[in-house]
Phi, psi and omega in degrees: 000145176286173178297321180291322178291324176294318178299317178295326175297314180297324178291321177302324179264007181227251184304324180286341176059029185286321187278007171287339172244315180269068192295139184233020177086008177236164175283179180241122178253096192278330187255153180301137178083351179288141182253134177277109181256011179285160179277143178289136180302148181271345181261161178295131185292140175266342181061035169205152174265000182062023180256204181219157180200153173255109183266002174078037180292140174292160172294138183254101182295352178270001176289118186299338182302326182295343183254005181270061188258357180240156181297140176272193182306327184265002178087010183267132173254114185293320187210089182290351185263355181053229181278008167278359180274135174236135181273103181271357173063235182300329177299316177296320178299313183294337177271002188052043187282187183304125177084356183260151170289156181299139175294122181284355184215102184290350175288346178277339190304321176299344180275357185305318180295342177281345184235010179302132178088354182273143178232162179299141175283109183285156170291143175280351175299137176064017182295337179259008184296136178213159176301150183305324183283342174237082198289357183216163174263002189246141174292158005279347176091194012300132183228159179255115184284111176260167173239127184250153186072175190294336183245008171075014184293323181276136189248354180208161178294326178300313178297322181300308184293321179296326176295309179298329184281325192235008184307318185258015177275194179292353175287344178293123182234148181276056178229170175259165182306138182093357183235023176299144185297153174302139182091356175245162178233121179300139180075358178243296181241013177211126173245114173301165185289154181297146173298318179228117181276341186295139171065033181298134177286116187255009174280355172228176177118335179207071190270343178075023180283143172279170177303318180294323180289323171306309184295330178289324175296315177303319179300322178291316180302326182289346178278351187270011173283118192271345180076005181292129183236341177278138359266044182241077186293340184258022186299334179260015174275111185235118181259003180272197181232128176297150177272145176216156177205169183239109179303336181289334184240347183239113183292342180265015183270071177200155178302326180295323185245013181305130179088350184292339179294341182250014176295140173235150180288132174297132177289166176305130184271127171291167175298153178303133181301141183295332179287350176255306186262000177253010179275128182290146351285130189293155180297145179225113006287168180301149178261122184291000000 
């Protein structure tokens, strides 16, 4: 590992508080000078706790689901509620709500308000995986454009770490995506408000990482690509086109601003549809 990758590993297990959810078999040393005296796990790390969390992602108006409001060729309407839909994640599942498979255990249903807005904690393994011809997820490239988190709002690993680091700082604004104030930059110095505020994970959001430390965590995350290809022998067969941009001519050609050229303003949001937020046991507090 390089010096930056090693530093990123220490931050992952320390100041960045990453391994409290993306567990790697080590303890978490959050404060300067604190020593991790835990024993190293004996199993191969999975980099997930297999739990769920609400990280406070803004509603993403580029999600095609919001526009699937009319019947398709087969008469199926994907989302009759349009922008009245709110993704309650685990809460919707426990209620056997719209779009969710039936809850197999109705004794879990009363717990739904405790997990509204929460989504499965993904493994950090292979988070930076990309086709060989597009060797990175970060601009200027050639890069492979990924969509991170459950709704694809975050466009690069740099943005992902920056979001965890600064979500609850002065960068948090009471606006929706596409409406950050003049003089601010969305995903850099402006974070739109969460789609669902309930049960917000407060172990992140104001980590105090420097820009260099954010980059070091990204460098470590890039080491977690394991190269496993079986049983997928064609994993590196890529028929698409790598993304490229020119920082000299494109102000959004950086990992920090990646994807900002395709931001669209969120339309005025109607109240959450009763078929989503009015299903018992109702969210507490109510979701607008």
